[in-house]
N, C-alpha and C positions, 0 to 999 in steps of 0.2 A: 600686885597685877595678878589676873588668870587668864588662864585658858578655859575658854566656854564650849560648850556643846550644847544645841536646843536640837531639838527634832521630833517628827513623825516617822514610823515605818509601819510596815505590815504586820509586824508583833502587837502594836498596840493601836492601830486606828485603821479603821476599814476604808476600801477604794473611795468610796462617795465622798468621805473627808479628805482623805488623804491628795486626791488630784487638785483640790482646791488650794493645796500648798505649793502645787508644784511651780517650778521657774524653768521656763525654755531654755535650753543651750544657748539659742541662736541671741537672745537678748540679754544674757547674765550679766556681761559687763555693764549694761543699763543698771539692773538690779543691785551690783555689788557698788556702783557709784553712786546710788540712793542710800544703801545703808551706811556707806561711808560718812554720810551727814551727820550720822551719830558719832559726835566724837569721842564716847566715852570706849568706842570700838577702833583701837588703833590699827588690827589687821583682820580680815576678812575672808573665808572662802564658803561658798554655797554648793553643795552636793547634792543633785535634784534626779533621782532615779524611778522607774516604776515601782518600787517597792522603797523607796526612803527620800523624804527632803531632811536634810541637816544643815544648821548654821552653823560653822566654826568662827570663834573669834576671840582675839587677846585683847583684853580692857584692863584699864587702870584699876577698875574696881570690879568686882564681880558683881554684887547687886546692880550697879547702875548699868554693866555690860547686860544683864538679863533684862533689865527694862528696855533698854535699847532695843533688844533684839525682841522684846513683846511688840512694842511701838510700831517697830519695822513691819511685821507679821499682819499686824492688823491696817496698817496704811497700804500695803502693797498686796494683799491678798485678800478673797471674799471670806473674811472670818470674823465671828462674833469673840468677845474675851473670852466667856464660859467655853467654846471650843476649844481654843488655848488651853485654858487650864485644865479642860478634860482629856487632852491628847497629847500635849508638847512635855517631852522630857527633856530635864534639863542635868547636866552634868560639867564639873570641872576638873582640870589640872590632871591628877591621875586617873581618875574615871574616865575622863574626856579620851585623854592617851589613850586607854585599855581599849575603850570602844570603836576609836580610830583603827588602831591596830587591827581588831577581830574584822570590822567591816572589809579594811583592804585585803586580808587574808579570806574571805569570802565564807566567815564563822557565824556573821550574822546573816546572812543572807538566805532567802525562802528557800531557795535549792542549794543546798551543802556543797563547798566546793566550785561553784560554777565561776567561770574564769573572766565573764564580762565586768565584774564591780571593779576589780583592779585599773581597768583601762578607764571607767567611769569617773574615780577616784582620781586618778592622775589628769584627767582633762578637766577635769573641775579645779584641781590646783593648778592648771597650766593658765587656764584661763584668768583665774585669780592673781597670779605672778605676773604674768604679762602686763595686766591691766594696773600693777602695783598695787595690789591689796593685799598681799601675802609678804610679811617682811621678814625679821630674822626669825621671831618664834616659829611662826607657823611654817616659815621654809623648813628650821629644823625637823619638825614635828613630822612633816609631811614626808619629808625625805626618809626618815626613818623608817615611817609606816610602811613605803615602798620596798625598802630593806626586810623589814620583818615579813611582809608577804610573799617575797622572792625566796626566804628561808625558810617559811612554812611550805611552798611548794617544792622545794628542793629537798627539804628532810623529811617528807610525810607521803604518803599514797593520795593525801587528796586531791593533787592535780591530775592523777590517773584516772582515764576511763570519766573526761570531764562531762559534765552535764551543764545545762542553761535551763532559762526559762523556757526558751524557745525548743529544745530537745524534749522537755515534761508536756510541753502542747501538743507536740509529735506523737508521741507515748497515750497521750489520752484519746487522740483521734483514733488510735489503734484499736485503744479500748470501746470506744463508742460504736465502731465499725464492726469490730471482729477482725477485719483483715483491710489493708489499706491498697490491696490489687484491684487495679482497674479504676481507681478513683480519681476524679478531678480535683485541682487544689486551685484556688485563686488567693493569691496575695495581693493584700490593699496596702501599698506602702513598699518601698523599695531600701527601706535603711536593714543594719546589722541584724536587726531582730529578727525582721520579715525573711531575710537571706537566709537567717542560719536556721529557721523554722522549715522553711523551703527545702534544704539539704536533706536535714532530717525527713522530712516525709519521704522524697525521691529515693531515699534508701530503702523505704518500706514499700518500694512497688507502684506507689502514684503512677497514673497513665497520663495524666495531661496537666500540666502547668499553666497557669495564666495570672498575669501581673499588671496590677492597673497603680498609677501612680501620677499625682498631677503633674510632674514633668517626663513628658512621654518619651525622652531620649532616655532618662534615668530606667522606665520601665523595659525599654527595649533593651540596654545593655545588661539587666540582671536577667532578664528573660533569656538573652542570649546565652550566659553565662551557665543558665541552668538547664536549657535547653528546652525552654519553654515559650511562649508567645505572649507579648505585650497588648494589652486591650485599652479602649479608649476609657480615661476615667469618667469621663461624661455620660459613658453608657454603663453604669452600675448595675441597672436592673437586668442588662441583657449580660453581664458577666457572672452577676449571680444566679442567673436562672442555671448556668452552664457548670456550675460548680457544687462537688458536695460538701467540700470543707473550705471554709473562709477563714484566712488567719488575717487580722489585721493591726496595723504597726505604723501608724503616720505619725509625723509631727505635727499634725494639726491640733488647734488649741480647742476639740471640741466635735461634735458628732459628724460623722461623715457618711455613716449608713443607716439610714433611718428606717422605721417601723415599715412605712409604705412601699420603701421598695424593695424589703425582703418579702413582705407580704405579695408584691405583684410577681417577685421572681417564684414562689413557692406555687403562683396560679400557673405561672409558665411552665413550672417543673412536674405539673399534674399532683403536686402534693406531697413529691419526692422529696426525703427528709434533707434538711439543710444543716451542717455542724459548722458554728461561728466559735472562733477563740479571738477575744478581745486582748491581746496581749499589750496595749498603748495605756499609757498614763498621761495625758486626760483619757478617758475612753473614748474610743472612735464610733462603737455600734451604739444605738439605741439601747440601752437596755430593757425598754418594753417589748423589744423582739421576742424577748424571751416568752410573752404570753401568747404567740403564735403558735398554732398547731404544727408539729413537723419541724420547727425552728428549734434547734439547740443551742443556747448561748453559754458562754464560759468565759468570765475575764480572768484578770491573771490571780484574785485572791483565790476563785476557785479551782486553781489548781492545787491547793494546799493538800489535798487528797493525795492526790499523786506524789506531792513532795514527799508525804509522810514516809512513802516507799523507800525513797531515795535515802532517806537518813538510816533507815536499818543498814544494818551492815558497814555503817561507817563511822560507828560510834569510835572506835578504836583510833581511827585517823584522827577525827574530831578531838579526841581527847589529847592525843599527841601535840596535835597544832595547839591548842589550848595552853598548854604546858610551854610549848615555846614561845607564843604570845606574853605569857605571865613572867616570863624571865627576862624577854624584851622589854615589858614595862618597869619592871624592877630597875633594870640596868638604866634604861631612860631615864625615868624619875631619879634614879641616884646622879646622874651624871648632870643632871640640869640643877639640882640641888649644890653640888660640887662647884659648877660654874656660877650659880648665884651668890654663894658664900664668897666666892673668890671675889667676883664683882663688887660684893658689898666692901668686903677687906680694902680692896683697891679704892673706892670711893671713900670710905672712912680715912684711909690714910691721905687723900688727895687734900680731904676737908682739914685734917689733923695740920698737915704742911702748911697748907695756906695760912691757918690761923697764925701757926708758931712763927712762919715767917714773918706775918703783919706783926705781930708783938716783939719777935728780934727787932726789925728794921725801927720801930717806934723806940726802943730804949736804945739801941746804939746811938740814934739821932739824938740824942739827950746827953750823950759823952763822947762828943766830937773828938777828945785828944785821946781817946784809948787806942791803943797799940793793935797791929795786927794780931799779936798771941793772944791779947786780951778778946778780941772780937771771935777768933776762932774758939776761944773757949765758951764763951756765950753761946755761940753756935752750937756746939758740942754738949753745953749741958741741957739746951733746950730739946734737941734730937734725943737725948738721953731720955728727959722727962716724958717726952710723946711717947717714945717705944716701950716704957714700963707703964703709961697708963695705959696703953692699947693691949698689952701683951697677956693679961687676965681675959678680957671681955673676948678678945678672938680666941683664945684656949677654950673659954665657957661655948662661943658660938659653934666651936668644931667639935664639940662633946654632944650639944645640944643636937647637931645635925646628923651625928654619927646614932643619936638615940631617937629620930625620926621626928624630931620636934623643930625640924630645920625651917619649915615653912616661918612658923609663929615667931621663932628666934630672930631669923632674918627682918621679920616685919617690924618685931620691936627695937632690935639692933639700929634699923633705918629712920626708925622715928627717934628715938632717942639723940643718935648723932646727927641728925638732920639732912640725911643724905638719900640716894636711892641709888639702885645699885647700877644705873646706867651713868652716872655722874662720872665714871674713869675715862668716858669719851671726850670730857670735855678738857680741850688743851690749854684753855687760860688760867688751871690750875696745876702748878706742877707737884710731881710728887713721885713716889715711889711704891710699886705693887707691892703686895704682900706676899 
């Protein structure tokens, strides 16, 4: 059995490819259901954010699990096989555990220490769990990841002066204009990312805030909370013409702001410059907008230059956090090895007891005249033989586990004794635990 992680992120995959991996949250149960059709993956969770798409699975066979993930992605996404091989990273067991702990603790994020990722990981897990796709193994893994993330927040300064993609977007707007005093802002979308960006911008002296959303009531609610005004989503050209800064972050699966709309807005603005930040994945603003004179378009990957300054000065916190994560990975892997060892011992005991009882019963049936004392002696002798035969293999297995050869030794033992570590739950075979 293997825990498998397969994914792409801002580290290794450009936005134009990454957005094709994206799974919308509202349809996540459907995609998990399709993934469950690949029987080699007994558990599954999909994490899909603006910076990463990662599939976590628990598989009977590592090779079969990886093949299933490949087939699922090829069937469900607009991807070619060579694009998968070029961009998809695959990790298993300890590496996958380490990666998830780092992701949940915001140590793998574009913006080091940003707080949103933990909520996104929790939501991805909640969706999978409620739909019945996260079982015993992934439940334990993700629960521990959440505890590790909390420990990193509590024990380091990484969570202080929290930053996010939205705050970086606001910082970039300030760099472009020099000052945000008197500038007008248009939010396209009324989700959490848009709201965070608006709050950061308003804290830097912007004068007017407009909110456009497909659901007008949601735009009104957010605008009211932020002291702005809701605008008709159907009149984006008019709204763009009034805005110096545009931040797009909708749940739409494609382009919302087209080049011709921005061109018309620039004409109405008499070519006064307009700054657009697209923090949505998939992108909401047509990339060709960047070719218009006086239009300055940045997408989420363009924020990397701003992010670099965020990382400087936080190296010590990052090192401390990584040290915490590494200790937690070692403790978790060791605990799971001990649990696997215990379950394997129990399964072997149950199998041995099943075989012992069968042979004793067969033997005693041939000697119906044996007294109770003799029968008990046969029972005791058979138990003693089983215990002596198992003592040395169990002792060697324990030592191999201590020498970090536990995974291989357990696999070999399970094959040799014809058991798997979950057989201890089979109530049809009586026995006693190790």
